[in-house]
Structures are given as structure tokens and as C-alpha cells.
Backbone as XML, in Angstrom:
<?xml version="1.0"?>
<chain id="A" units="angstrom">
  <residue number="1" name="UNK">
    <atom name="N" x="117.577" y="83.288" z="18.105"/>
    <atom name="CA" x="116.162" y="83.110" z="18.344"/>
    <atom name="C" x="115.184" y="82.882" z="16.951"/>
  </residue>
  <residue number="2" name="UNK">
    <atom name="N" x="114.662" y="81.981" z="16.791"/>
    <atom name="CA" x="113.878" y="81.745" z="15.168"/>
    <atom name="C" x="112.505" y="82.600" z="15.596"/>
  </residue>
  <residue number="3" name="UNK">
    <atom name="N" x="112.064" y="82.990" z="14.476"/>
    <atom name="CA" x="110.794" y="83.928" z="14.419"/>
    <atom name="C" x="109.484" y="83.044" z="15.160"/>
  </residue>
  <residue number="4" name="UNK">
    <atom name="N" x="109.849" y="81.687" z="14.872"/>
    <atom name="CA" x="108.463" y="80.878" z="15.655"/>
    <atom name="C" x="108.760" y="81.230" z="16.851"/>
  </residue>
  <residue number="5" name="UNK">
    <atom name="N" x="109.921" y="80.965" z="17.707"/>
    <atom name="CA" x="110.117" y="80.958" z="19.063"/>
    <atom name="C" x="109.530" y="82.452" z="19.510"/>
  </residue>
  <residue number="6" name="UNK">
    <atom name="N" x="109.806" y="83.500" z="18.847"/>
    <atom name="CA" x="109.252" y="84.926" z="18.916"/>
    <atom name="C" x="108.084" y="84.854" z="19.285"/>
  </residue>
  <residue number="7" name="UNK">
    <atom name="N" x="107.301" y="84.502" z="18.140"/>
    <atom name="CA" x="105.887" y="84.196" z="18.052"/>
    <atom name="C" x="105.257" y="83.288" z="19.369"/>
  </residue>
  <residue number="8" name="UNK">
    <atom name="N" x="105.931" y="82.500" z="19.603"/>
    <atom name="CA" x="105.479" y="81.352" z="20.747"/>
    <atom name="C" x="105.624" y="82.150" z="22.045"/>
  </residue>
  <residue number="9" name="UNK">
    <atom name="N" x="106.753" y="83.000" z="22.264"/>
    <atom name="CA" x="106.721" y="83.487" z="23.222"/>
    <atom name="C" x="105.652" y="84.795" z="23.585"/>
  </residue>
  <residue number="10" name="UNK">
    <atom name="N" x="105.504" y="85.572" z="22.608"/>
    <atom name="CA" x="104.612" y="86.285" z="22.633"/>
    <atom name="C" x="103.157" y="85.966" z="22.965"/>
  </residue>
  <residue number="11" name="UNK">
    <atom name="N" x="102.936" y="84.665" z="22.270"/>
    <atom name="CA" x="101.587" y="83.804" z="22.556"/>
    <atom name="C" x="101.348" y="83.312" z="23.982"/>
  </residue>
  <residue number="12" name="UNK">
    <atom name="N" x="102.593" y="82.920" z="24.709"/>
    <atom name="CA" x="102.866" y="82.354" z="25.874"/>
    <atom name="C" x="102.400" y="83.629" z="26.951"/>
  </residue>
  <residue number="13" name="UNK">
    <atom name="N" x="102.972" y="84.472" z="26.838"/>
    <atom name="CA" x="102.939" y="86.082" z="27.800"/>
    <atom name="C" x="101.263" y="86.565" z="27.400"/>
  </residue>
  <residue number="14" name="UNK">
    <atom name="N" x="100.778" y="86.489" z="26.121"/>
    <atom name="CA" x="99.451" y="86.660" z="26.129"/>
    <atom name="C" x="98.277" y="85.806" z="26.897"/>
  </residue>
  <residue number="15" name="UNK">
    <atom name="N" x="98.623" y="84.654" z="26.738"/>
    <atom name="CA" x="97.904" y="83.816" z="27.427"/>
    <atom name="C" x="97.893" y="83.739" z="29.003"/>
  </residue>
  <residue number="16" name="UNK">
    <atom name="N" x="99.107" y="83.940" z="29.265"/>
    <atom name="CA" x="99.581" y="83.860" z="30.683"/>
    <atom name="C" x="98.706" y="85.485" z="31.475"/>
  </residue>
  <residue number="17" name="UNK">
    <atom name="N" x="98.871" y="86.361" z="30.508"/>
    <atom name="CA" x="98.301" y="87.554" z="31.094"/>
    <atom name="C" x="96.890" y="87.447" z="30.980"/>
  </residue>
  <residue number="18" name="UNK">
    <atom name="N" x="96.531" y="86.818" z="30.187"/>
    <atom name="CA" x="94.788" y="86.483" z="29.846"/>
    <atom name="C" x="94.271" y="85.663" z="30.950"/>
  </residue>
  <residue number="19" name="UNK">
    <atom name="N" x="94.839" y="84.511" z="31.332"/>
    <atom name="CA" x="94.298" y="83.492" z="32.410"/>
    <atom name="C" x="94.701" y="84.445" z="33.808"/>
  </residue>
  <residue number="20" name="UNK">
    <atom name="N" x="95.517" y="85.054" z="33.987"/>
    <atom name="CA" x="95.848" y="85.833" z="35.256"/>
    <atom name="C" x="94.654" y="86.679" z="35.844"/>
  </residue>
  <residue number="21" name="UNK">
    <atom name="N" x="94.385" y="87.491" z="34.341"/>
    <atom name="CA" x="93.268" y="88.635" z="34.637"/>
    <atom name="C" x="92.083" y="87.839" z="34.737"/>
  </residue>
  <residue number="22" name="UNK">
    <atom name="N" x="91.613" y="86.686" z="34.016"/>
    <atom name="CA" x="90.357" y="86.032" z="34.448"/>
    <atom name="C" x="90.314" y="85.614" z="35.646"/>
  </residue>
  <residue number="23" name="UNK">
    <atom name="N" x="91.448" y="84.868" z="36.248"/>
    <atom name="CA" x="91.413" y="84.528" z="37.641"/>
    <atom name="C" x="91.449" y="85.829" z="38.948"/>
  </residue>
  <residue number="24" name="UNK">
    <atom name="N" x="91.896" y="86.845" z="38.432"/>
    <atom name="CA" x="91.723" y="88.060" z="39.155"/>
    <atom name="C" x="90.359" y="88.553" z="39.354"/>
  </residue>
  <residue number="25" name="UNK">
    <atom name="N" x="89.770" y="88.461" z="37.906"/>
    <atom name="CA" x="88.401" y="88.680" z="37.644"/>
    <atom name="C" x="87.254" y="87.791" z="38.624"/>
  </residue>
  <residue number="26" name="UNK">
    <atom name="N" x="87.683" y="86.455" z="38.738"/>
    <atom name="CA" x="86.986" y="85.462" z="39.527"/>
    <atom name="C" x="87.010" y="85.752" z="40.958"/>
  </residue>
  <residue number="27" name="UNK">
    <atom name="N" x="88.311" y="86.181" z="41.769"/>
    <atom name="CA" x="88.337" y="86.510" z="42.836"/>
    <atom name="C" x="87.568" y="87.823" z="42.983"/>
  </residue>
  <residue number="28" name="UNK">
    <atom name="N" x="87.711" y="88.754" z="42.111"/>
    <atom name="CA" x="87.169" y="89.962" z="42.516"/>
    <atom name="C" x="85.615" y="89.778" z="42.639"/>
  </residue>
  <residue number="29" name="UNK">
    <atom name="N" x="84.793" y="89.032" z="41.570"/>
    <atom name="CA" x="83.708" y="88.804" z="41.819"/>
    <atom name="C" x="83.215" y="87.832" z="43.170"/>
  </residue>
  <residue number="30" name="UNK">
    <atom name="N" x="83.921" y="86.980" z="43.610"/>
    <atom name="CA" x="83.728" y="86.696" z="44.794"/>
    <atom name="C" x="83.868" y="87.610" z="46.042"/>
  </residue>
  <residue number="31" name="UNK">
    <atom name="N" x="84.924" y="88.146" z="45.614"/>
    <atom name="CA" x="85.294" y="88.946" z="47.131"/>
    <atom name="C" x="84.630" y="90.440" z="47.516"/>
  </residue>
  <residue number="32" name="UNK">
    <atom name="N" x="84.338" y="90.822" z="46.095"/>
    <atom name="CA" x="83.614" y="92.405" z="46.357"/>
    <atom name="C" x="82.222" y="92.597" z="46.668"/>
  </residue>
  <residue number="33" name="UNK">
    <atom name="N" x="81.855" y="93.786" z="47.805"/>
    <atom name="CA" x="80.926" y="93.707" z="48.409"/>
    <atom name="C" x="79.404" y="93.797" z="47.695"/>
  </residue>
  <residue number="34" name="UNK">
    <atom name="N" x="79.368" y="94.740" z="46.543"/>
    <atom name="CA" x="78.209" y="94.579" z="46.137"/>
    <atom name="C" x="77.969" y="94.540" z="44.670"/>
  </residue>
  <residue number="35" name="UNK">
    <atom name="N" x="76.865" y="94.562" z="43.940"/>
    <atom name="CA" x="76.664" y="94.397" z="42.531"/>
    <atom name="C" x="77.914" y="95.397" z="41.674"/>
  </residue>
  <residue number="36" name="UNK">
    <atom name="N" x="77.856" y="96.793" z="42.035"/>
    <atom name="CA" x="78.229" y="97.467" z="41.383"/>
    <atom name="C" x="80.065" y="97.593" z="41.267"/>
  </residue>
  <residue number="37" name="UNK">
    <atom name="N" x="80.385" y="97.261" z="42.358"/>
    <atom name="CA" x="82.090" y="96.656" z="42.276"/>
    <atom name="C" x="82.190" y="95.417" z="41.868"/>
  </residue>
  <residue number="38" name="UNK">
    <atom name="N" x="81.325" y="94.393" z="41.730"/>
    <atom name="CA" x="81.338" y="93.297" z="41.356"/>
    <atom name="C" x="81.196" y="93.254" z="39.680"/>
  </residue>
  <residue number="39" name="UNK">
    <atom name="N" x="80.548" y="94.240" z="39.288"/>
    <atom name="CA" x="80.178" y="94.463" z="37.942"/>
    <atom name="C" x="81.680" y="95.037" z="37.211"/>
  </residue>
  <residue number="40" name="UNK">
    <atom name="N" x="82.230" y="95.691" z="38.012"/>
    <atom name="CA" x="83.613" y="96.480" z="37.530"/>
    <atom name="C" x="84.566" y="95.097" z="37.156"/>
  </residue>
  <residue number="41" name="UNK">
    <atom name="N" x="84.616" y="94.511" z="38.288"/>
    <atom name="CA" x="85.612" y="93.153" z="38.325"/>
    <atom name="C" x="85.120" y="92.293" z="37.132"/>
  </residue>
  <residue number="42" name="UNK">
    <atom name="N" x="83.797" y="92.102" z="37.056"/>
    <atom name="CA" x="83.515" y="91.023" z="35.794"/>
    <atom name="C" x="83.596" y="91.813" z="34.505"/>
  </residue>
  <residue number="43" name="UNK">
    <atom name="N" x="83.369" y="92.779" z="34.303"/>
    <atom name="CA" x="83.650" y="93.582" z="33.047"/>
    <atom name="C" x="85.104" y="93.918" z="32.643"/>
  </residue>
  <residue number="44" name="UNK">
    <atom name="N" x="85.909" y="94.611" z="33.566"/>
    <atom name="CA" x="86.913" y="95.025" z="32.862"/>
    <atom name="C" x="88.034" y="94.078" z="33.032"/>
  </residue>
  <residue number="45" name="UNK">
    <atom name="N" x="88.208" y="93.324" z="34.192"/>
    <atom name="CA" x="89.495" y="92.081" z="33.731"/>
    <atom name="C" x="89.141" y="91.136" z="33.051"/>
  </residue>
  <residue number="46" name="UNK">
    <atom name="N" x="87.714" y="90.806" z="33.139"/>
    <atom name="CA" x="87.179" y="89.532" z="32.235"/>
    <atom name="C" x="87.434" y="89.887" z="30.773"/>
  </residue>
  <residue number="47" name="UNK">
    <atom name="N" x="86.784" y="91.262" z="30.435"/>
    <atom name="CA" x="87.086" y="91.367" z="29.400"/>
    <atom name="C" x="88.564" y="91.455" z="28.705"/>
  </residue>
  <residue number="48" name="UNK">
    <atom name="N" x="89.320" y="91.929" z="29.345"/>
    <atom name="CA" x="90.787" y="92.075" z="29.153"/>
    <atom name="C" x="91.212" y="90.680" z="28.989"/>
  </residue>
  <residue number="49" name="UNK">
    <atom name="N" x="91.167" y="89.646" z="29.997"/>
    <atom name="CA" x="91.693" y="88.488" z="30.249"/>
    <atom name="C" x="90.968" y="87.549" z="28.868"/>
  </residue>
  <residue number="50" name="UNK">
    <atom name="N" x="89.820" y="87.873" z="28.423"/>
    <atom name="CA" x="89.308" y="87.282" z="27.086"/>
    <atom name="C" x="89.974" y="87.785" z="25.882"/>
  </residue>
  <residue number="51" name="UNK">
    <atom name="N" x="90.058" y="89.154" z="25.794"/>
    <atom name="CA" x="90.894" y="89.641" z="24.602"/>
    <atom name="C" x="91.992" y="89.048" z="24.634"/>
  </residue>
  <residue number="52" name="UNK">
    <atom name="N" x="93.238" y="89.136" z="25.818"/>
    <atom name="CA" x="94.401" y="88.651" z="25.544"/>
    <atom name="C" x="94.484" y="87.107" z="25.219"/>
  </residue>
  <residue number="53" name="UNK">
    <atom name="N" x="93.770" y="86.449" z="25.653"/>
    <atom name="CA" x="93.533" y="85.100" z="25.420"/>
    <atom name="C" x="93.392" y="84.848" z="24.055"/>
  </residue>
  <residue number="54" name="UNK">
    <atom name="N" x="92.354" y="85.773" z="23.447"/>
    <atom name="CA" x="91.989" y="85.384" z="21.989"/>
    <atom name="C" x="92.983" y="86.078" z="21.025"/>
  </residue>
  <residue number="55" name="UNK">
    <atom name="N" x="93.623" y="87.130" z="21.604"/>
    <atom name="CA" x="94.517" y="87.737" z="20.878"/>
    <atom name="C" x="95.902" y="86.580" z="20.574"/>
  </residue>
  <residue number="56" name="UNK">
    <atom name="N" x="96.238" y="85.898" z="21.652"/>
    <atom name="CA" x="97.313" y="85.147" z="21.783"/>
    <atom name="C" x="96.973" y="83.988" z="20.623"/>
  </residue>
  <residue number="57" name="UNK">
    <atom name="N" x="95.553" y="83.679" z="20.763"/>
    <atom name="CA" x="95.229" y="82.436" z="19.887"/>
    <atom name="C" x="95.166" y="83.033" z="18.348"/>
  </residue>
  <residue number="58" name="UNK">
    <atom name="N" x="94.910" y="84.233" z="18.252"/>
    <atom name="CA" x="95.097" y="84.667" z="16.961"/>
    <atom name="C" x="96.568" y="84.804" z="16.337"/>
  </residue>
  <residue number="59" name="UNK">
    <atom name="N" x="97.294" y="85.275" z="17.115"/>
    <atom name="CA" x="98.816" y="85.415" z="16.808"/>
    <atom name="C" x="99.329" y="84.095" z="16.375"/>
  </residue>
  <residue number="60" name="UNK">
    <atom name="N" x="99.048" y="83.194" z="16.981"/>
    <atom name="CA" x="99.441" y="81.590" z="17.276"/>
    <atom name="C" x="99.073" y="81.414" z="15.648"/>
  </residue>
  <residue number="61" name="UNK">
    <atom name="N" x="97.710" y="81.287" z="15.533"/>
    <atom name="CA" x="97.373" y="80.702" z="14.271"/>
    <atom name="C" x="97.794" y="81.390" z="12.964"/>
  </residue>
  <residue number="62" name="UNK">
    <atom name="N" x="97.998" y="82.554" z="13.017"/>
    <atom name="CA" x="97.969" y="83.437" z="12.109"/>
    <atom name="C" x="99.779" y="83.531" z="11.593"/>
  </residue>
  <residue number="63" name="UNK">
    <atom name="N" x="100.554" y="83.396" z="13.061"/>
    <atom name="CA" x="102.205" y="83.196" z="12.628"/>
    <atom name="C" x="102.572" y="81.956" z="12.526"/>
  </residue>
  <residue number="64" name="UNK">
    <atom name="N" x="102.117" y="80.953" z="13.379"/>
    <atom name="CA" x="102.480" y="79.743" z="13.289"/>
    <atom name="C" x="102.074" y="78.609" z="12.138"/>
  </residue>
  <residue number="65" name="UNK">
    <atom name="N" x="100.549" y="78.855" z="12.301"/>
    <atom name="CA" x="99.892" y="77.830" z="11.385"/>
    <atom name="C" x="99.757" y="78.434" z="10.076"/>
  </residue>
  <residue number="66" name="UNK">
    <atom name="N" x="99.842" y="79.965" z="9.732"/>
    <atom name="CA" x="99.501" y="80.671" z="8.421"/>
    <atom name="C" x="97.937" y="80.377" z="8.141"/>
  </residue>
  <residue number="67" name="UNK">
    <atom name="N" x="97.214" y="80.518" z="9.301"/>
    <atom name="CA" x="95.520" y="80.428" z="9.080"/>
    <atom name="C" x="95.173" y="81.780" z="9.811"/>
  </residue>
  <residue number="68" name="UNK">
    <atom name="N" x="94.555" y="82.685" z="9.139"/>
    <atom name="CA" x="94.034" y="83.858" z="9.375"/>
    <atom name="C" x="92.386" y="83.537" z="9.521"/>
  </residue>
  <residue number="69" name="UNK">
    <atom name="N" x="92.120" y="83.672" z="11.035"/>
    <atom name="CA" x="90.666" y="83.397" z="11.410"/>
    <atom name="C" x="89.941" y="84.494" z="11.592"/>
  </residue>
  <residue number="70" name="UNK">
    <atom name="N" x="88.842" y="85.058" z="10.577"/>
    <atom name="CA" x="88.047" y="85.983" z="10.816"/>
    <atom name="C" x="87.024" y="85.715" z="12.080"/>
  </residue>
  <residue number="71" name="UNK">
    <atom name="N" x="87.035" y="84.335" z="12.668"/>
    <atom name="CA" x="86.122" y="84.153" z="13.874"/>
    <atom name="C" x="86.606" y="84.836" z="15.026"/>
  </residue>
  <residue number="72" name="UNK">
    <atom name="N" x="88.108" y="84.772" z="15.211"/>
    <atom name="CA" x="88.523" y="85.085" z="16.228"/>
    <atom name="C" x="88.641" y="86.902" z="16.519"/>
  </residue>
  <residue number="73" name="UNK">
    <atom name="N" x="88.779" y="87.348" z="15.326"/>
    <atom name="CA" x="88.455" y="88.832" z="15.010"/>
    <atom name="C" x="87.347" y="89.132" z="15.364"/>
  </residue>
  <residue number="74" name="UNK">
    <atom name="N" x="86.322" y="88.694" z="15.073"/>
    <atom name="CA" x="84.680" y="88.744" z="15.255"/>
    <atom name="C" x="84.463" y="88.411" z="16.896"/>
  </residue>
  <residue number="75" name="UNK">
    <atom name="N" x="85.292" y="87.481" z="17.355"/>
    <atom name="CA" x="85.091" y="87.307" z="18.719"/>
    <atom name="C" x="85.646" y="88.384" z="19.690"/>
  </residue>
  <residue number="76" name="UNK">
    <atom name="N" x="86.821" y="88.869" z="19.274"/>
    <atom name="CA" x="87.844" y="89.808" z="19.996"/>
    <atom name="C" x="86.663" y="91.229" z="19.954"/>
  </residue>
  <residue number="77" name="UNK">
    <atom name="N" x="86.060" y="91.694" z="18.636"/>
    <atom name="CA" x="85.306" y="92.475" z="18.485"/>
    <atom name="C" x="83.930" y="92.519" z="19.528"/>
  </residue>
  <residue number="78" name="UNK">
    <atom name="N" x="83.453" y="91.522" z="19.283"/>
    <atom name="CA" x="82.038" y="91.130" z="20.003"/>
    <atom name="C" x="82.478" y="91.283" z="21.635"/>
  </residue>
  <residue number="79" name="UNK">
    <atom name="N" x="83.231" y="90.778" z="22.022"/>
    <atom name="CA" x="83.382" y="90.864" z="23.475"/>
    <atom name="C" x="84.098" y="92.226" z="23.783"/>
  </residue>
  <residue number="80" name="UNK">
    <atom name="N" x="84.997" y="92.837" z="23.205"/>
    <atom name="CA" x="85.151" y="94.479" z="23.517"/>
    <atom name="C" x="84.114" y="95.151" z="23.397"/>
  </residue>
  <residue number="81" name="UNK">
    <atom name="N" x="83.059" y="95.109" z="22.484"/>
    <atom name="CA" x="81.959" y="95.986" z="22.655"/>
    <atom name="C" x="80.853" y="95.313" z="23.300"/>
  </residue>
  <residue number="82" name="UNK">
    <atom name="N" x="80.435" y="94.337" z="23.587"/>
    <atom name="CA" x="79.306" y="93.818" z="24.550"/>
    <atom name="C" x="79.474" y="93.819" z="25.875"/>
  </residue>
  <residue number="83" name="UNK">
    <atom name="N" x="80.659" y="93.285" z="26.313"/>
    <atom name="CA" x="80.996" y="93.087" z="28.025"/>
    <atom name="C" x="80.957" y="94.669" z="28.651"/>
  </residue>
  <residue number="84" name="UNK">
    <atom name="N" x="81.296" y="95.486" z="28.400"/>
    <atom name="CA" x="81.471" y="96.794" z="28.867"/>
    <atom name="C" x="79.848" y="97.183" z="29.155"/>
  </residue>
  <residue number="85" name="UNK">
    <atom name="N" x="79.367" y="97.344" z="27.918"/>
    <atom name="CA" x="78.095" y="97.690" z="27.585"/>
    <atom name="C" x="77.082" y="96.879" z="28.795"/>
  </residue>
  <residue number="86" name="UNK">
    <atom name="N" x="76.979" y="95.731" z="28.638"/>
    <atom name="CA" x="76.351" y="94.879" z="29.557"/>
    <atom name="C" x="76.518" y="95.201" z="30.924"/>
  </residue>
  <residue number="87" name="UNK">
    <atom name="N" x="77.915" y="94.927" z="31.482"/>
    <atom name="CA" x="77.988" y="95.673" z="32.703"/>
    <atom name="C" x="77.339" y="97.169" z="33.360"/>
  </residue>
  <residue number="88" name="UNK">
    <atom name="N" x="77.540" y="97.919" z="32.233"/>
    <atom name="CA" x="76.992" y="98.987" z="32.649"/>
    <atom name="C" x="75.653" y="99.443" z="32.724"/>
  </residue>
  <residue number="89" name="UNK">
    <atom name="N" x="74.944" y="98.386" z="31.873"/>
    <atom name="CA" x="73.611" y="98.474" z="31.837"/>
    <atom name="C" x="72.727" y="97.601" z="33.073"/>
  </residue>
  <residue number="90" name="UNK">
    <atom name="N" x="73.506" y="96.457" z="33.416"/>
    <atom name="CA" x="73.281" y="95.938" z="34.703"/>
    <atom name="C" x="73.241" y="96.777" z="35.851"/>
  </residue>
  <residue number="91" name="UNK">
    <atom name="N" x="74.300" y="97.564" z="36.000"/>
    <atom name="CA" x="74.552" y="98.422" z="37.064"/>
    <atom name="C" x="73.398" y="99.578" z="37.301"/>
  </residue>
  <residue number="92" name="UNK">
    <atom name="N" x="72.986" y="99.975" z="35.950"/>
    <atom name="CA" x="72.037" y="101.165" z="35.914"/>
    <atom name="C" x="70.666" y="100.681" z="36.305"/>
  </residue>
  <residue number="93" name="UNK">
    <atom name="N" x="70.417" y="99.204" z="35.939"/>
    <atom name="CA" x="69.134" y="98.714" z="36.348"/>
    <atom name="C" x="69.159" y="98.357" z="37.705"/>
  </residue>
  <residue number="94" name="UNK">
    <atom name="N" x="70.016" y="98.088" z="38.318"/>
    <atom name="CA" x="70.181" y="97.933" z="39.890"/>
    <atom name="C" x="70.056" y="99.116" z="40.603"/>
  </residue>
  <residue number="95" name="UNK">
    <atom name="N" x="70.882" y="100.087" z="39.903"/>
    <atom name="CA" x="70.729" y="101.509" z="40.774"/>
    <atom name="C" x="69.101" y="101.907" z="40.388"/>
  </residue>
  <residue number="96" name="UNK">
    <atom name="N" x="68.730" y="101.880" z="39.535"/>
    <atom name="CA" x="67.260" y="102.495" z="39.072"/>
    <atom name="C" x="66.276" y="101.734" z="40.165"/>
  </residue>
  <residue number="97" name="UNK">
    <atom name="N" x="66.764" y="100.315" z="40.291"/>
    <atom name="CA" x="65.727" y="99.589" z="41.041"/>
    <atom name="C" x="65.887" y="99.743" z="42.426"/>
  </residue>
  <residue number="98" name="UNK">
    <atom name="N" x="66.619" y="100.455" z="43.113"/>
    <atom name="CA" x="67.075" y="100.490" z="44.314"/>
    <atom name="C" x="67.955" y="99.683" z="45.255"/>
  </residue>
  <residue number="99" name="UNK">
    <atom name="N" x="68.892" y="98.783" z="44.461"/>
    <atom name="CA" x="69.694" y="98.118" z="45.074"/>
    <atom name="C" x="70.562" y="99.084" z="45.918"/>
  </residue>
  <residue number="100" name="UNK">
    <atom name="N" x="70.881" y="98.758" z="46.951"/>
    <atom name="CA" x="71.525" y="99.552" z="47.891"/>
    <atom name="C" x="73.247" y="99.251" z="47.852"/>
  </residue>
  <residue number="101" name="UNK">
    <atom name="N" x="74.187" y="100.425" z="47.803"/>
    <atom name="CA" x="75.372" y="100.494" z="47.737"/>
    <atom name="C" x="76.447" y="100.034" z="49.054"/>
  </residue>
  <residue number="102" name="UNK">
    <atom name="N" x="77.029" y="99.459" z="48.996"/>
    <atom name="CA" x="77.953" y="98.948" z="50.025"/>
    <atom name="C" x="78.047" y="99.874" z="51.212"/>
  </residue>
  <residue number="103" name="UNK">
    <atom name="N" x="78.622" y="99.824" z="52.241"/>
    <atom name="CA" x="78.500" y="100.426" z="53.402"/>
    <atom name="C" x="79.882" y="101.165" z="53.136"/>
  </residue>
  <residue number="104" name="UNK">
    <atom name="N" x="80.883" y="100.638" z="52.107"/>
    <atom name="CA" x="82.117" y="100.996" z="52.286"/>
    <atom name="C" x="82.296" y="102.173" z="50.965"/>
  </residue>
  <residue number="105" name="UNK">
    <atom name="N" x="80.996" y="102.084" z="50.199"/>
    <atom name="CA" x="81.031" y="103.197" z="49.035"/>
    <atom name="C" x="81.334" y="104.725" z="49.707"/>
  </residue>
  <residue number="106" name="UNK">
    <atom name="N" x="82.007" y="105.579" z="49.014"/>
    <atom name="CA" x="82.502" y="106.925" z="49.543"/>
    <atom name="C" x="81.417" y="107.946" z="48.985"/>
  </residue>
  <residue number="107" name="UNK">
    <atom name="N" x="81.151" y="107.723" z="47.678"/>
    <atom name="CA" x="79.996" y="108.809" z="47.172"/>
    <atom name="C" x="79.127" y="108.106" z="46.000"/>
  </residue>
  <residue number="108" name="UNK">
    <atom name="N" x="78.071" y="108.786" z="45.933"/>
    <atom name="CA" x="77.053" y="108.608" z="44.869"/>
    <atom name="C" x="76.914" y="109.622" z="43.992"/>
  </residue>
  <residue number="109" name="UNK">
    <atom name="N" x="77.514" y="109.708" z="43.140"/>
    <atom name="CA" x="77.323" y="110.950" z="42.213"/>
    <atom name="C" x="76.118" y="111.004" z="41.401"/>
  </residue>
  <residue number="110" name="UNK">
    <atom name="N" x="75.586" y="109.674" z="41.069"/>
    <atom name="CA" x="74.541" y="109.639" z="40.329"/>
    <atom name="C" x="73.177" y="109.910" z="40.940"/>
  </residue>
  <residue number="111" name="UNK">
    <atom name="N" x="73.170" y="109.825" z="42.328"/>
    <atom name="CA" x="72.111" y="110.253" z="42.966"/>
    <atom name="C" x="71.668" y="111.930" z="42.887"/>
  </residue>
  <residue number="112" name="UNK">
    <atom name="N" x="72.511" y="112.568" z="42.847"/>
    <atom name="CA" x="72.422" y="114.087" z="42.517"/>
    <atom name="C" x="71.943" y="114.324" z="41.165"/>
  </residue>
  <residue number="113" name="UNK">
    <atom name="N" x="72.216" y="113.633" z="39.946"/>
    <atom name="CA" x="71.768" y="113.727" z="38.927"/>
    <atom name="C" x="70.450" y="113.324" z="38.471"/>
  </residue>
  <residue number="114" name="UNK">
    <atom name="N" x="69.990" y="112.361" z="39.292"/>
    <atom name="CA" x="68.856" y="111.673" z="39.010"/>
    <atom name="C" x="67.596" y="112.714" z="39.812"/>
  </residue>
  <residue number="115" name="UNK">
    <atom name="N" x="68.204" y="112.890" z="40.944"/>
    <atom name="CA" x="66.962" y="113.891" z="41.749"/>
    <atom name="C" x="66.896" y="115.419" z="41.068"/>
  </residue>
  <residue number="116" name="UNK">
    <atom name="N" x="68.094" y="115.776" z="40.224"/>
    <atom name="CA" x="67.674" y="117.318" z="39.547"/>
    <atom name="C" x="66.612" y="116.660" z="38.258"/>
  </residue>
  <residue number="117" name="UNK">
    <atom name="N" x="66.801" y="115.509" z="37.853"/>
    <atom name="CA" x="65.916" y="115.107" z="36.526"/>
    <atom name="C" x="64.750" y="114.917" z="37.244"/>
  </residue>
  <residue number="118" name="UNK">
    <atom name="N" x="64.484" y="114.170" z="38.419"/>
    <atom name="CA" x="62.840" y="113.988" z="39.018"/>
    <atom name="C" x="62.178" y="115.434" z="39.040"/>
  </residue>
  <residue number="119" name="UNK">
    <atom name="N" x="63.096" y="116.367" z="39.509"/>
    <atom name="CA" x="62.426" y="117.602" z="39.743"/>
    <atom name="C" x="62.144" y="118.368" z="38.480"/>
  </residue>
  <residue number="120" name="UNK">
    <atom name="N" x="62.621" y="118.312" z="37.562"/>
    <atom name="CA" x="62.426" y="118.724" z="36.333"/>
    <atom name="C" x="61.258" y="118.346" z="35.599"/>
  </residue>
</chain>
């Protein structure tokens, strides 16, 4: 097996994993009951899906085309840092504005912490 074939196999696997995670993220956003669980689906699996796709693209261009793309590295870092933080802030804003949790939610650990802070 030639080195190009190995690189192409790795790239194909990363792209397949990335698209699968993006599809699972879309299904999770459609199927999950409230903003808190939808945010989890939207940030975790979508972030990993985009990262796998960008990493596969970076490896392809670096290994096959001998082109080192700083934009892809910056894209990976940007998505990796901003997507989870944005999801956390949206859930925090929703919780503090009183958006109710799903009936299937088991516990609310933040309620006790916020009630203690209000008493102080």
C-alpha cells in the first residue's frame, strides 16, 4: 500500500466520521425534548463532526497536495473553542430566564446552587 493510499484512507475515515456525527447532531436537535438536551446535541457532536471533517481536509492537503493551510488550523481552533462555550452560554441564559426543563429530566443541580446564592 502506497503512502498516498494510506493518507486517503485516513482522510476518508475522518470525513465519514465527521459526516456521521453531523447527521447524529441534526437528528438529536430534531428529536430531543428541550433546549438543554438540544444544546448538548448541537455542541458536542456537531463540534466533533466539524473537527473531524476539517482535520481530514487538513491531512489531505498536507499529505497529498503538500499544502499546509493555516486557515484550516485556525478553523479547527475556532470551532473547538467557540461552539462549546456558545452552547453553555445559551443554556445558562435559558435557565436563568426560566425556560422549563423537560418532564423527563431527572434532576436540577443548578437550582440548589442558585437558591443559595440568592439567599446570600
